[in-house]
N, C-alpha and C positions, 0 to 999 in steps of 0.2 A: 629632294628633287632639284632645288636650286644648285646645290653643290655638284650634283651629277651633271647638270647642264654646263656648269663652269668647266668641268673636265673636258667637255667636247670642244672647248675653245682652243685646245691644243691639237685638235685633229689635223692630220696632214691634208685632209680634203677640205677645200674652202667651202664647199656646199654644206658640209657638216658643221663647220664653224658658224656659218651664216644662220643655219637652222637653229643652232643653240641660242644665238642672239635673239632671234625672233621669239623663241619659246620663253626666254627670260623676260621679255617685255611686259607681259601681264602682271607678273609679280612686282617688278621694279616700278611700274606706274600705278600701282595700287596704293592709295593713302594708308591702308591698313598694314602694309608690309613693313615690318620694323627692322629688317636686316639690310636695308638699302645701302647704308654707309659701307659696310664690309664688301658687299657685292660690287658696288661702284668702284671701290679701290681695286678689286680683282679685275675689273673690265678695263681700267685705264691703260694698261700696257698694250692692249689690243687696238688702241687708236693708231698704232703703226703697223697693223696687220698688212700683209702683202696683197690681200684681196680688197678691191675697192668696195664691193658690196658689203663685206664684213665691216670695214671702217665706217661706211655710211650707217649701217645698222647700229653700231656701237654709239655713234654720235647721236642718233635718234633716241636710243634708250637712255643714254646719260642725260640728254637735254630734258626729257620728260621727268626723269627721276630727280634731278637737281631742282627742276621747277616745281614739282608737286610736294616734295618732302621738305617743307620749310622748317619743320621741327629738327630735322637732322642736318640741314644745310642752311644756316642763317643767311639773311640778306647780306650782311657784312662779308661773309665768306665768299659769296658769289661775286661781289664787287671787287674784293681784294684779288681774287684769282683772275677776274676780267682785266684788271689794270696792273697786274704784276709786271713791273718793268725791270726788276732785278734779275729774275731767273732767266737763264738761257737754255734751260732744260727743254727738250723737245716736247715733253708731255705738257709743260706749262704753256707753251706756245699753242699746242693743239687744243687746249682747254678753253682758250679765250672765246672762240665763236660759240662753244657750248654754253659758256656762262652768259653770253649775250642772249642766246636763244632761251635759256632757262629763265632769265629775268623777264623775257616777254611772256613765257608760259605763266609765270607767277602774276604778271600784270593782267593777263586775260582772266585768270581764275579769281582775282580779287581787285576790284577797281581802286581800293585804298592803297594797294601796293604801287599803282602807277604814280600817285602823288609822292609817296615815300621814296621810290627809286629816283624820280626826277629831282626831288629836292636834294637828295644825296649827291647825284652826279653833276647837277648844274651848279658847280661851285669852283672855287679857285683850285681846289685839290685835284679835281678831275677834268672837267671840260676846258678849264683854263690853266691846266697844268703846264709846267715847263717841259714835260716829257711828251714828245709827239705821239708815242704809242698810247699813252694814257688818254690824251685828248682824242685820238682817233676812235678808240673803242668806247669811250664814254659818250661821245657824240653819236656814234652809230646806234647805241642803245636808245638814246633820246629820240632818234628818228623813228625807230620801230615802236617806241612807246606811243607815238602819235597815232599809230594804227590801233593800238589797244584802246586809246581814248575814243577813237572813231567808232570802234565796235561797241563800246559800252554806251556811248551817247546816242547811237542811231540804230538800236536793236529793239525799240519799244513796241513797234507795230510791224505787221507783215509788210506793209508798204515801205516803211523805212528800211527793213532788212533787204528787200528787193533792190532798193536804190543803193544800199551799202554794198551788196554783192557786185552790182554793176561798177561801182566806184573801185572796188578792190580789183576787179577784172581789168579796169583801165590802168590801174597802177602797175599791173604786171608787165605792161609793155615798156616800162621804164627800167633800164638796166643800170642807171646811174648810181643807185645806192648799193648795188652789189648783191651777192647771193643770200646774205642774211635777211635783207629786206624782202627778197623774193620768197624766201622760206616763211617769213612772218606773214606775208599775204596769204599763203597757202594754209598756214596754221590758223589764221583768223577765220578763213572760210570754213575750215573743219570745225572750229569751236562754235560758229553760228549754227552749222548743220546739226551738231550734237545737242545744242541748247534748245533748238526750235525744230524738232523733227516734224512737227505738224505742217511746216512750210512745204515739205516734200510730199505730204500725204493728202493735202487739201483741207486739213483741219484748221480751226481758228486759233 
């Protein structure tokens, strides 16, 4: 099934390619799917697809897959690809925001990862690197990690979550930190809704 969907990514019709990406998402975002590494490698070239919707779909699927499958994509790999200042390859450049977002997904899923990621990045090698690009991406991840901390610290009660949602909504008005910050706010809201569906139904 997955291989058949991958073949559709070469369809001349952009709608067909986009539908294939959407159909691949459930498999690639399932923790039980063991073939993610191969499929992710197959998807990477399509980050340069001519259609914007296809590119955005690929970014979404890759973000979740890298974030969820910590057994296949170790933390060190994500950080290395985030801060790779040597490669000028277009794919390496396009992967940096995906790695930043994947680290945020991992931090949302496991509070212990927040500490580990922060301790790794807040160092001479990364946030205080002599390489501007390394500093830029490392600090950008530290900024969105603060949102993950906020989510974990203020989700204990319904009242806290209501205040948290309002805070996240207020943060959306700020464009200063760029699109990855805006994405992280939206992803945080989605995580809260999935973790606490009773907030939407009136349960306790």
